[in-house]
C-alpha positions as CSV (number, residue, x, y, z in Angstrom):
1,X,-0.3,0.0,-0.5
2,X,2.6,2.0,1.0
3,X,5.1,2.1,-2.2
4,X,0.7,3.4,-4.0
5,X,1.1,6.7,-2.8
6,X,4.9,6.6,-3.2
7,X,5.0,6.5,-6.4
8,X,2.0,9.6,-6.7
9,X,4.8,11.3,-4.8
10,X,7.1,10.1,-7.4
11,X,5.2,11.2,-9.7
12,X,4.0,14.5,-8.6
13,X,8.4,15.2,-7.8
14,X,9.5,13.7,-10.6
15,X,6.8,16.0,-13.5
16,X,8.1,18.9,-15.3
17,X,10.9,19.1,-13.3
18,X,14.3,18.7,-14.8
19,X,16.5,15.7,-14.2
20,X,19.6,17.7,-12.5
21,X,17.1,19.2,-10.0
22,X,15.2,15.7,-9.3
23,X,18.7,14.1,-9.1
24,X,19.0,16.4,-6.3
25,X,16.1,16.0,-4.9
26,X,16.9,11.7,-5.2
27,X,19.9,12.9,-3.0
28,X,17.8,14.4,-0.5
29,X,15.9,12.1,-0.3
30,X,18.7,8.9,0.7
31,X,20.7,10.9,2.7
32,X,16.7,10.5,5.2
33,X,16.3,7.3,3.9
34,X,18.9,6.4,5.6
35,X,18.2,7.2,9.4
36,X,15.1,4.6,8.7
37,X,17.7,1.5,9.2
38,X,18.5,3.2,12.8
39,X,15.8,1.3,15.3
40,X,15.9,4.7,17.9
41,X,14.8,7.1,14.9
42,X,12.2,5.2,14.4
43,X,11.0,4.8,17.3
44,X,11.3,8.6,17.8
45,X,9.3,8.8,14.1
46,X,6.6,6.2,14.6
47,X,6.1,7.4,19.0
48,X,2.2,9.0,19.3
49,X,3.4,11.1,21.5
50,X,5.6,13.2,19.8
51,X,4.3,15.9,17.8
52,X,4.9,15.8,13.5
53,X,6.1,19.3,13.9
54,X,9.3,17.7,16.0
55,X,9.7,14.8,13.7
56,X,9.9,17.3,10.3
57,X,12.4,18.8,12.6
58,X,14.2,15.8,13.4
59,X,14.3,14.9,9.5
60,X,14.7,18.5,8.5
61,X,17.8,18.4,10.3
62,X,20.0,15.9,8.6
63,X,19.9,17.7,5.7
64,X,22.4,21.0,5.3
65,X,21.6,23.4,3.0
66,X,17.6,21.3,2.2
67,X,15.9,21.8,-1.0
68,X,12.7,24.1,-0.7
69,X,10.4,21.0,-2.6
70,X,11.9,18.3,-0.6
71,X,11.6,20.7,2.9
72,X,8.0,21.4,1.8
73,X,8.0,17.3,1.0
74,X,8.5,16.6,4.5
75,X,5.8,18.8,5.5
76,X,3.3,17.5,3.9
77,X,4.3,14.0,5.0
78,X,4.0,14.6,8.5
79,X,0.9,16.5,7.9
80,X,-0.6,13.9,6.7
81,X,1.4,11.4,9.0
82,X,3.5,9.2,6.3
83,X,5.9,9.9,6.8
84,X,7.5,6.2,7.7
85,X,7.3,6.2,3.9
86,X,10.7,8.2,2.6
87,X,11.9,4.7,2.3
88,X,9.7,3.4,-0.3
89,X,10.0,7.3,-1.6
90,X,13.4,7.6,-1.6
91,X,13.8,3.8,-3.0
92,X,11.0,5.1,-6.2
93,X,12.8,8.2,-7.0
94,X,15.7,6.2,-7.4
95,X,14.5,3.5,-10.1
96,X,12.5,6.6,-12.0
97,X,15.3,8.3,-12.2
98,X,17.6,5.7,-13.5
99,X,15.4,5.4,-16.2
100,X,15.1,9.2,-16.8
101,X,18.9,8.5,-17.3
102,X,18.4,4.8,-19.4
103,X,20.9,4.4,-16.8
104,X,20.5,1.3,-14.3
105,X,23.0,-0.6,-11.6
106,X,22.4,-5.1,-11.5
107,X,24.2,-7.4,-9.2
108,X,25.8,-10.8,-10.5
109,X,25.6,-13.1,-7.9
110,X,28.6,-15.9,-7.8
111,X,29.8,-18.3,-5.3
112,X,33.5,-17.0,-6.1
113,X,34.8,-13.3,-6.8
114,X,34.2,-12.6,-10.6
115,X,37.3,-10.4,-12.3
116,X,36.7,-7.1,-12.8
117,X,37.7,-8.0,-17.0
118,X,34.7,-10.3,-16.7
119,X,32.3,-8.3,-15.0
120,X,33.2,-4.9,-18.2
121,X,32.4,-8.0,-20.4
122,X,28.7,-8.8,-19.3
123,X,28.5,-5.2,-18.4
124,X,29.2,-3.9,-22.6
125,X,27.5,-7.2,-24.0
126,X,24.0,-6.2,-22.2
127,X,24.3,-2.6,-22.4
128,X,24.2,-3.1,-26.4
129,X,21.6,-5.8,-25.8
130,X,19.3,-3.2,-23.5
131,X,20.7,-0.1,-25.1
132,X,21.0,1.7,-21.5
133,X,24.2,2.5,-19.6
134,X,25.1,-0.8,-17.3
135,X,27.6,-0.8,-13.8
136,X,27.0,-4.6,-12.4
137,X,28.5,-5.1,-8.9
138,X,29.5,-8.4,-8.0
139,X,28.7,-9.7,-5.3
140,X,29.8,-13.7,-3.6
141,X,27.3,-16.2,-2.3
142,X,25.6,-19.4,-2.1
143,X,24.6,-19.1,-5.4
144,X,25.6,-22.3,-7.6
145,X,26.2,-20.7,-11.2
146,X,26.3,-17.5,-11.6
147,X,22.6,-14.4,-11.7
148,X,22.8,-11.5,-13.0
149,X,19.5,-9.2,-12.3
150,X,19.3,-5.9,-13.2
151,X,15.7,-4.3,-11.7
152,X,15.1,-1.9,-13.0
153,X,14.6,-3.6,-16.4
154,X,12.9,-6.4,-14.9
155,X,15.6,-8.7,-16.0
156,X,17.3,-12.0,-14.6
157,X,19.5,-13.8,-15.8
158,X,20.8,-16.8,-14.3
159,X,22.9,-20.3,-14.9
160,X,22.8,-23.0,-12.7
161,X,25.0,-26.2,-12.3
162,X,22.2,-28.0,-10.3
163,X,19.7,-26.2,-13.8
164,X,21.8,-27.9,-16.3
165,X,22.4,-31.2,-14.6
166,X,18.6,-31.1,-14.6
167,X,18.0,-30.6,-17.6
168,X,20.4,-32.8,-18.8
169,X,19.4,-36.3,-17.5
170,X,15.5,-34.9,-17.9
171,X,16.9,-35.5,-22.0
172,X,19.2,-38.7,-21.7
173,X,15.5,-40.0,-19.4
174,X,13.8,-39.1,-22.9
175,X,16.3,-40.5,-25.5
176,X,16.2,-43.6,-23.8
């Protein structure tokens, strides 16, 4: 539900503004959204004993040279008791900025660290394939194979050794 509300706020933030202004708004909201990772901050923002004006002042104190658009947004969210959706607004705004800039970030999951040359080759081939500017980050995990996830484009490509073995067994069984 909050993501739907966040999309409406993002639409209002993006409409009719230059990409540089939208990027500045996004950076400031991203900074505020990091505060939501702290439990003490969350307890303050969600407390019914603290007035919304004090909550708004606390959030605005995080920002130096606060953009008037961001300041008005935070005041509006405080008045409507929606300060808890700031992280959702920040995430959605980041996605919209990626679309406007045609620049995306993806994650390559593998069970070992991949060479930077290999990552660069994948970036170049996916950039050409999807006609976007792409940056890939390698994340080492327990995935048995390689999986590329480009969230903004909705692309997930994976190669798993386990899946290959299962498909080969099915093929052999069908051939017999």
